[in-house]
C-alpha positions in Angstrom: 0.0 0.0 0.0 2.9 2.4 0.8 4.4 1.6 -2.6 1.1 2.6 -4.4 0.9 5.8 -2.3 4.5 6.7 -3.2 4.0 6.1 -6.9 0.7 8.0 -6.7 2.5 11.0 -5.2 5.1 10.9 -8.0 2.4 10.8 -10.6 0.6 13.7 -9.0 3.9 15.7 -9.0 4.2 15.0 -12.8 0.7 16.2 -13.3 1.5 19.4 -11.4 4.4 19.9 -13.7 2.1 19.6 -16.7 -0.5 22.0 -15.2 2.3 24.5 -14.4 3.4 24.4 -18.1 -0.2 25.0 -19.3 -0.5 28.1 -17.0 2.9 29.6 -17.9 2.3 29.4 -21.7 1.4 26.0 -23.1 0.4 27.3 -26.5 3.8 29.0 -27.0 5.7 25.8 -26.1 3.5 23.7 -28.4 4.1 26.1 -31.4 7.8 26.0 -30.8 8.2 22.3 -30.4 5.7 20.7 -32.8 7.9 21.5 -35.9 9.4 18.3 -37.3 7.8 16.1 -34.8 4.7 13.9 -34.4 1.6 16.0 -33.7 0.4 13.4 -31.1 2.9 14.8 -28.7 1.9 18.4 -28.9 -0.5 18.2 -26.0 2.3 17.2 -23.6 4.8 19.9 -24.7 4.0 22.2 -21.7 5.4 19.6 -19.3 8.6 19.3 -21.4 9.0 23.1 -21.4 8.8 23.3 -17.6 11.4 20.5 -17.2 13.7 22.1 -19.8 13.6 25.5 -18.0 14.7 23.8 -14.7 17.4 22.0 -16.6 18.7 25.2 -18.1 18.8 26.9 -14.7 20.9 24.1 -13.3 23.4 24.3 -16.2 23.9 28.0 -16.1 26.5 27.5 -13.4 28.6 25.5 -15.9 30.6 27.4 -18.5 30.9 24.5 -21.1 27.7 22.7 -20.8 26.1 20.3 -23.3 24.0 23.1 -24.8 26.9 24.4 -26.8 27.5 21.0 -28.5 23.8 20.6 -29.3 23.7 24.0 -30.9 26.8 23.3 -33.1 25.2 20.1 -34.3 22.0 21.9 -35.2 23.9 24.6 -37.1 25.6 21.9 -39.2 22.3 20.1 -39.9 20.2 23.1 -40.8 22.9 25.2 -42.5 22.3 28.4 -40.5 23.7 30.3 -37.6 20.6 31.2 -35.7 19.3 27.8 -34.3 17.8 29.0 -31.0 14.3 28.1 -32.0 15.4 24.7 -33.3 17.4 24.2 -30.1 14.4 25.1 -27.9 12.1 22.8 -29.9 14.7 20.0 -29.6 15.0 20.3 -25.9 11.3 20.6 -25.3 10.6 17.4 -27.4 13.4 15.7 -25.5 12.2 16.4 -22.1 8.5 15.8 -23.1 9.5 12.2 -24.1 11.3 11.7 -20.8 8.2 13.0 -18.9 5.9 10.7 -20.8 8.1 7.7 -20.1 8.1 8.6 -16.4 4.3 8.9 -16.4 3.9 5.6 -18.2 6.2 3.8 -15.8 4.3 5.1 -12.8 0.9 4.2 -14.2 2.1 0.6 -15.1 3.7 0.3 -11.6 0.5 1.4 -9.9 -1.5 -1.1 -11.9 0.9 -3.9 -11.1 0.9 -3.2 -7.4 -2.9 -2.9 -7.4 -3.2 -6.3 -9.1 -0.8 -7.8 -6.6 -2.7 -6.2 -3.7 -6.0 -7.6 -5.0 -4.5 -11.1 -5.3 -3.0 -11.0 -1.8 -6.4 -10.0 -0.4 -8.2 -12.9 -2.0 -8.5 -16.0 0.0 -7.3 -19.3 -1.6 -8.6 -22.7 -0.6 -6.4 -24.9 -2.9 -3.0 -25.1 -4.6 -2.1 -26.5 -7.9 0.1 -29.6 -7.7 3.0 -29.9 -10.3 2.6 -32.5 -13.1 3.8 -36.0 -12.6 7.6 -36.4 -13.1 8.3 -32.7 -12.6 10.0 -31.0 -9.6 8.4 -29.7 -6.4 6.9 -26.3 -6.3 7.2 -23.9 -3.3 4.3 -21.6 -2.4 4.7 -18.6 -0.3 1.6 -18.0 1.8 0.3 -15.7 4.5 -2.0 -17.3 7.1 -4.6 -15.4 9.1 -6.2 -17.0 12.2 -6.9 -16.3 15.8 -3.7 -14.4 16.2 -3.1 -10.7 15.3 -2.2 -9.9 11.7 -1.0 -12.4 9.1 1.8 -15.0 9.6 4.1 -16.0 6.8 4.0 -19.7 5.8 5.8 -21.8 3.2 4.6 -25.1 1.6 6.6 -27.3 -0.7 4.1 -29.3 -2.9 5.4 -32.5 -4.4 4.5 -33.5 -7.9 1.4 -35.5 -8.8 1.9 -39.3 -8.8 1.0 -41.6 -11.7 -1.8 -44.1 -11.1 -1.0 -47.8 -11.4 -2.9 -48.0 -14.7 -1.1 -44.9 -16.1 2.2 -46.2 -15.0 1.7 -49.6 -16.7 0.7 -47.8 -19.9 3.8 -45.6 -19.7 6.1 -48.6 -19.2 4.6 -50.3 -22.2 5.0 -47.2 -24.4 8.6 -46.7 -23.2 9.4 -50.4 -23.9 8.0 -50.1 -27.4 10.0 -46.9 -28.1 13.2 -48.6 -26.7 12.7 -51.7 -28.8 12.4 -49.5 -32.0 15.5 -47.6 -31.1 17.7 -50.5 -29.9 19.0 -51.8 -33.3 20.6 -48.4 -34.1 22.5 -48.7 -37.4 22.2 -52.5 -37.4 19.8 -54.2 -39.8 17.8 -55.8 -37.0 18.3 -57.5 -33.6 18.8 -60.8 -35.4 22.0 -59.5 -37.0 23.9 -57.2 -34.6 27.3 -56.1 -36.0 27.8 -52.7 -34.4 26.8 -50.7 -31.3 23.3 -51.0 -29.9 21.4 -47.7 -29.3 20.2 -47.8 -25.7 17.3 -45.5 -24.8 18.6 -43.2 -22.1 15.4 -41.6 -20.7 11.7 -42.1 -20.9 8.7 -39.9 -19.9 9.2 -37.5 -17.0 10.1 -39.4 -13.8 10.7 -42.8 -15.5 14.3 -44.0 -15.4 15.8 -46.5 -17.8 18.6 -48.9 -16.9 20.2 -51.4 -19.4 22.0 -54.6 -18.2 23.7 -56.9 -20.8 23.5 -60.6 -20.0 27.1 -61.3 -21.0 29.5 -58.4 -20.4 32.2 -60.1 -22.5 30.1 -59.5 -25.6 28.2 -56.2 -24.9 29.3 -53.5 -22.5 27.0 -51.2 -20.6 26.9 -48.6 -23.3 25.9 -51.1 -26.1 29.3 -51.4 -27.7 30.1 -54.9 -29.1 33.4 -56.0 -27.6 33.5 -59.7 -28.7 36.6 -60.7 -30.6 36.0 -64.3 -31.8 32.4 -64.8 -32.9 31.4 -68.1 -34.5 29.8 -68.2 -37.9 26.4 -69.0 -36.5 26.6 -66.0 -34.2 26.0 -65.6 -30.4 22.5 -65.3 -28.9 22.3 -63.2 -25.8 19.9 -60.9 -23.9 19.9 -57.3 -22.8 17.6 -56.4 -19.9 15.7 -53.1 -19.8 14.7 -52.0 -16.3 12.1 -49.3 -16.1 11.4 -47.7 -12.7 9.4 -44.9 -11.2 9.8 -44.5 -7.5 9.4 -47.9 -5.9 7.5 -49.3 -9.0 9.7 -51.1 -11.5 9.5 -53.7 -14.3 12.0 -55.6 -16.4 12.0 -56.6 -20.1 14.4 -59.1 -21.6 15.2 -58.4 -25.2 17.0 -61.2 -27.2 19.6 -60.3 -29.9 22.1 -62.2 -32.1 25.6 -61.0 -32.4 27.3 -61.9 -35.7 30.7 -61.4 -37.2 31.2 -57.7 -38.0 32.0 -56.7 -41.6 33.9 -53.7 -40.2 37.5 -53.1 -41.0 40.3 -54.0 -38.5 40.7 -50.3 -37.7 37.0 -50.0 -36.8 37.2 -53.1 -34.7 40.4 -51.8 -33.0 38.6 -48.5 -32.2 35.8 -50.4 -30.6 38.1 -52.5 -28.5 40.1 -49.5 -27.4 36.9 -47.6 -26.5 35.8 -50.7 -24.4 39.1 -50.8 -22.6 38.9 -47.0 -21.8 35.3 -47.4 -20.6 36.4 -50.3 -18.3 39.0 -48.0 -16.7 36.5 -45.3 -16.3 34.2 -47.6 -14.3 36.9 -49.0 -12.0 36.8 -46.1 -9.5 33.7 -43.9 -9.9 34.5 -42.0 -6.7 38.0 -41.0 -7.6 38.9 -37.5 -8.9 41.1 -38.8 -11.7 40.9 -41.7 -14.2 44.0 -43.8 -14.9 44.4 -44.6 -18.6 45.6 -48.1 -19.5 49.3 -48.4 -20.0 49.3 -51.6 -22.1 47.1 -53.2 -24.7 47.4 -56.8 -25.9 50.8 -57.0 -24.3 52.1 -53.9 -26.0 52.8 -50.5 -24.4 50.0 -47.9 -24.9 50.4 -44.1 -24.9 47.8 -41.3 -25.1 48.1 -37.7 -26.4 45.7 -34.8 -26.7 43.7 -35.1 -30.0 44.8 -31.8 -31.5 44.9 -28.3 -30.1 41.9 -26.1 -29.4 42.0 -23.1 -31.7 38.8 -21.5 -30.5 40.7 -18.6 -28.9 42.5 -17.8 -32.1 39.4 -18.2 -34.1 37.5 -15.8 -31.9 40.4 -13.3 -32.0 40.6 -13.5 -35.7 36.9 -13.0 -36.1 37.1 -10.0 -33.8 39.9 -8.4 -35.8 38.1 -9.2 -39.1 34.8 -7.7 -37.9 36.7 -4.6 -36.6 38.4 -4.1 -40.0 35.2 -4.7 -41.9 33.3 -2.2 -39.6 36.0 0.5 -40.1 36.0 0.0 -43.8 32.2 -0.1 -44.1 31.8 2.9 -41.9 34.4 4.9 -43.9 32.9 3.7 -47.2 29.4 4.7 -46.1 30.6 8.2 -45.2 32.4 8.4 -48.5 29.3 7.3 -50.4 27.2 10.0 -48.7 29.8 12.6 -49.7 29.9 11.3 -53.3 26.1 11.4 -53.5 26.2 15.0 -52.3 28.9 15.9 -54.9 26.9 14.2 -57.7 23.8 16.1 -56.7 25.6 19.4 -56.7 27.3 18.6 -60.0 23.9 17.7 -61.5 22.4 21.0 -60.3 25.3 23.1 -61.5 24.1 23.6 -65.2 20.6 24.5 -64.0 21.9 27.1 -61.6 24.1 28.6 -64.3 21.2 28.7 -66.7 19.0 30.5 -64.2 21.7 33.0 -63.5 22.3 33.6 -67.2 18.6 34.2 -67.9 18.1 36.5 -65.0 21.2 38.6 -65.5 20.4 38.8 -69.2 16.9 40.0 -68.3 18.4 43.0 -66.4 18.9 41.6 -62.9 22.0 42.4 -61.0 24.2 39.4 -59.9 23.0 39.8 -56.3 19.4 40.2 -57.4 19.5 37.1 -59.6 21.2 35.1 -56.8 18.6 36.1 -54.2 15.7 35.3 -56.6 17.0 31.8 -57.2 17.6 31.2 -53.5 14.3 32.6 -52.3 12.3 30.7 -55.0 13.9 27.5 -53.9 13.1 28.3 -50.3 9.4 28.9 -51.1 9.3 25.6 -53.0 10.7 23.6 -50.1 8.4 25.3 -47.6 5.3 24.6 -49.7 6.4 21.0 -50.3 6.8 21.4 -54.1 10.6 20.8 -53.9 13.1 18.7 -52.1 16.2 19.7 -50.2 19.2 20.3 -52.5 22.7 20.9 -51.2 23.7 23.5 -53.8 20.6 25.6 -53.4 20.9 25.3 -49.6 24.4 26.8 -49.9 23.1 29.6 -52.1 20.3 30.3 -49.6 22.9 30.4 -46.8 25.0 32.9 -48.8 21.9 35.0 -49.6 21.0 35.2 -45.9 24.6 36.3 -45.2 24.3 39.1 -47.7 21.0 40.1 -46.3 22.5 40.2 -42.9 25.2 42.6 -43.9 28.0 40.4 -45.2 29.9 41.9 -48.2 28.8 40.4 -51.5 32.4 39.5 -52.5 33.0 37.7 -49.2 29.7 35.8 -49.5 30.6 34.4 -52.9 34.1 33.4 -51.7 32.6 31.6 -48.7 30.0 29.9 -51.0 32.8 28.4 -53.3 34.8 27.3 -50.3 31.9 25.5 -48.7 30.9 23.8 -51.9 34.4 22.4 -52.4 33.9 21.5 -56.1 35.8 22.9 -59.0 32.7 24.0 -61.1 31.4 26.2 -58.2 34.8 27.6 -57.6 35.0 28.6 -61.2 31.5 30.3 -60.9 32.6 32.3 -57.8 35.8 33.3 -59.7 33.6 34.7 -62.5 31.4 36.6 -60.1 34.4 38.0 -58.2 36.0 39.2 -61.4 32.8 40.9 -62.4 32.6 42.7 -59.0 36.2 43.8 -59.0 36.7 44.8 -62.7 33.1 45.2 -64.0 32.4 44.6 -67.6 29.5 43.5 -69.8 30.8 40.1 -70.9 29.6 38.3 -67.8 26.5 37.0 -69.6 28.7 35.7 -72.4 31.0 33.9 -70.0 28.0 32.4 -68.2 26.5 31.1 -71.4 29.8 29.5 -72.4 30.1 28.0 -69.0 26.5 26.8 -69.1 27.1 25.0 -72.5 30.2 23.4 -71.1 28.4 22.3 -67.9 25.5 20.7 -69.9 28.0 18.9 -72.1 29.8 17.6 -69.0 26.5 16.6 -67.5 25.7 14.6 -70.7 29.0 12.8 -70.5 28.4 12.1 -66.8 25.0 10.6 -67.6 26.6 8.4 -70.3 29.3 7.2 -67.8 26.6 6.4 -65.2 24.7 4.4 -67.8 27.8 2.4 -68.7 28.4 1.7 -65.0 24.8 0.5 -64.7 25.2 -1.8 -67.7 28.3 -3.3 -66.1 26.5 -3.9 -62.8 23.8 -5.8 -64.7 26.3 -8.3 -66.1 26.4 -10.2 -62.9 22.7 -11.0 -62.5 22.6 -11.7 -66.3 25.4 -14.2 -65.9 23.7 -15.9 -62.9 20.5 -16.2 -64.9 22.5 -17.7 -67.8 23.9 -20.4 -65.4 20.4 -21.1 -64.1 19.0 -21.6 -67.6 21.9 -24.0 -68.4 21.1 -26.0 -65.3 17.4 -26.2 -66.2 18.3 -27.5 -69.6 21.2 -29.8 -68.8 19.9 -31.5 -65.7 16.8 -33.0 -67.3 18.9 -34.0 -70.3 21.5 -35.7 -68.1 18.8 -37.5 -66.1 17.1 -38.8 -69.3 20.5 -40.3 -70.5 
C-alpha cells in the first residue's frame, strides 16, 4: 500500500508539472516544439517546457555545458547560424518524451501493485500440484487465524503421482520406443554387428537402466566387444529395467551378435573404447581416471587429440569484424559525400542557366542570386521541392548578404563551402565581375552553361555504362540457371 501511495504521489507531481506548463504558456511551447515532430505529442509539450527550464537553470553555473555542442550540431544540420528556435524545440521534445516515459512507468507500476494487492487480499482454498515427473513447487503464503495480523507460511508441494494403470501404460510405451531404437545402425536385432542404441530416458520421472546378460560381448553402453564370434553368431539378452519411485518392471530383449563386416581399424577402435570405458568404471569415486598403459601385451600411450583453436578463431573473427566495420563505416561516409557531390554537379548547369537568364533580363548578380535562392526556399516550404545541397548553400550565402556580409565575401565563402571545381569557377567569374566590372559576364556564363550541360551529358553516359556493367552479374547468374534447367533433365534422361 505504501508503494502505491508513493507512486501516486510521484504521478501527482508530474501532473502538477504539466499544469504549471499550461499556466505559464502551453500554447507557445507547443508552437515552438511541434515543428518536425509527431503531432500526437503536442498536448504534452507544456510539461517538457517546464522541465527544460529547470534544466537550463541548473546548467547556467557551468561554462561549457552540453547546450553548446547541441547548438553546433543543429547549425551543421540546418545550414544556418541562428538555431535558437530549433534548439528550444529539440530540448522541449526531448524532455517531453522523458516526462511521458516517467508517467507511463508510474501508471504501469501502480497497476501492477494494485493487481498484486488484490491477489494478496483474495482467500485461496487450494493449490495446484505440479505435473507427474516434474519437480516440487514452493508456495509462499500468509496465514490469518486467531492471532493478530498475518503470519508467513511456506509449503513445498510434491509433484502429482501416476496411477498404477497410467504407470503400466507408460512402461509399455517406453518399452516399445526402446525396442524400436535399440538396433541403431544394425539391420535388426537378429543381425547385430555394431553398437546398440540404448534409450537413455523415458517420460518425466521414469528411469531406464540397461543390463547386458554377457558383459564379454556387450558393454553397458551397447558397444560390441567380442573378438571371436562363431559363424552362426551368439544369442544373448539385454535387460531393460524401467522404474518410477518404488515401482519397477523388467523386459528381456534377445539379440544375435554376428561377425562384423567392419575393418580392422574400426574393430580396434571399438576394443580401445571398451578398454577405456572399463578403466572409467573402476573407481567412480576418484577424482582422476588412470588410462591403460598396455594393450594386448604392447605399451600404450595417449596424447591430446589436437589443439583447441577456438581462442585464435574468436580473436581472428574479432579483428576481421573490426576491420570490416571500419572499412564499411568509412565507405558509407564516402558514399554520402559522393552522393552530395553528384547532386551538386547535376544542379550546376541548372543554376548557371538560371543566373544567365536572370542577368540577361536585367537583374544584377546579387538580385539574380537572391531570386533563385528565395524561389527554392518557397518551393521547399510549400512541399513542391526537395532539399538540394547546392541551393541550400546559395540560400545560406543569400542570408549572409541580407545580414550585412559583403557580397564578395559571400561568394568566396560559397565556393569554399561547396568544395567543387565548377562552383569555384563560378565564384571566380562573379568575383572578377565585382572587381573589374564589364559587360561580358553574360557571355561567359553562357559559355560555362554550355560546357556544364556537355559535362552533365557525358556524366550521364558514364553512369549508364556503369549500370550496364553492374547488370552483367545478374545476367550471368540467370544464364547459369538456364543452363542448369536445360542440362539436368537431359542428363537424367540419359
